[in-house]
N, C-alpha and C positions, 0 to 999 in steps of 0.2 A: 536518560536525556538531560543534557545541562539545562540550566534555567532559561538561557536565551533560545535554544531550540525548542524547549516546551512552550515558552511564550510564544514563538513563532507559529507553532502548529495551532495553538489555541487562537491566535489572531486570525490565522487563515480560516480555521472553522468558523468563527464568528463573522468574520467579514465577506468570506468567499472570494477574496481577492488576494493575488500574491504580487507583491511589490518586488522591486529589483533588490531592495535591501533584505527582505525576507528570503528570496531565493539565494542571495550570497550566504545567509545564515544556514540554509539548508545544504548548500554546496559544501560548506566547511565541516557541517556536523552530520552528514548523511549516513555514515556508518552507525553513529551513536543512535540516530533517529530510528533507522530501520530496525536495528538490533532490539531496541527497547519496545517498539510498536509490535514486532513479531513475538517478542516475549509475552506481551501482555495478550495478544491475539491467542496465542498457544494456551494460556490460562484459561480463556474463555471457552475453548472449543467444546469440552465436555458439559460444561454447566449451560452455556448459551451459544450454541453454534451458528444460530442466524445472525446474532449480535457479533460474533467473531467474524463472520463474512462481511458484515457492514463496515467493521473496523479495517478489515483487509482492503476493502474498496476504498475507504477513506484514505487510507495510507496511499493507495495507487493514485487517487486523484491529487493528494497533496504532492507527491513526487512529480507528477505530470505538470501541475501548476508551475512548480519551481523549475522543471526542465524547460518550459516554454521561454523562461527568462535566461536561463543558464543551461543549454543543451549538453553540456559536458556532464551533467549530472545523470544522464542515461548511461554513459560509459561506466560511471562509478557504481551504477546499480547493477551492473554485470555480475559482480560478485555475490549479490543477494538473491539472484534469480533461483538458485537451488533451494534456499531457505523459503522463499515466498511459495515456490512449487510444492515443497513438503508441506507447508502449512495449509495452502489451498486444497492439496490432497486429503488432509485429514478433515477439514470442513467439509469437503464434497462427501466423504464417507459417512461423516456424521448426520448430514442432513438427507442422505440418500440419493444424492445426485449420482448420474450413471457417468459423468465425466466432467472435465473442467478444461479451461484453455487459459493460456497466458500468451498475450500477443504484443507486438511492438509495432506501431504504425506512425504515420505522418499526418498531422504534425506532431512533433515529438510527443510520445506517449506510450504507456504500458497499460494495457487493459486486461483484466481477469473476468472470467465468467465461469459459470456452473451450467451443466446441462441435465434436464430431467427428462425421463421417460414419460409420456402421457399414455396411459392406457386406452385402447381403442373403445 
C-alpha cells in the first residue's frame, strides 16, 4: 500500500470517519489497498484466525465508508470478490464455521459474515 493509502487507512481507523478526500484516495488506490490487506489477512489465518476475520471485517467497513462518499468504488471492488470469498472461506474453515456469507446491500455496502452451528 502506498504511503498515502496506508495513512488514509490509519486515519480512518483512528477517527472512524471517512472524508471526501480520504474516499478519493481509496478510489484511486483501491486495487493496491485490497491486495495488500488480503495478503496480510492470508498471513494471519493459520496463526490468528479470529484476528484475520477482524481484519477482513475492518477492510469491509473501510471500503463501505469510502463507497458511501464514492459509490463507484463498489464497481471497482467487483474484481476482488473472488479473493475476498477465498480468504473468508479459509477463515471460516480455520475457526470451524459451517458457512459464510458475502452480500451487497443498500445503502452502498458489502457485508461479510460467518455462520456457526449451535449444538442442541
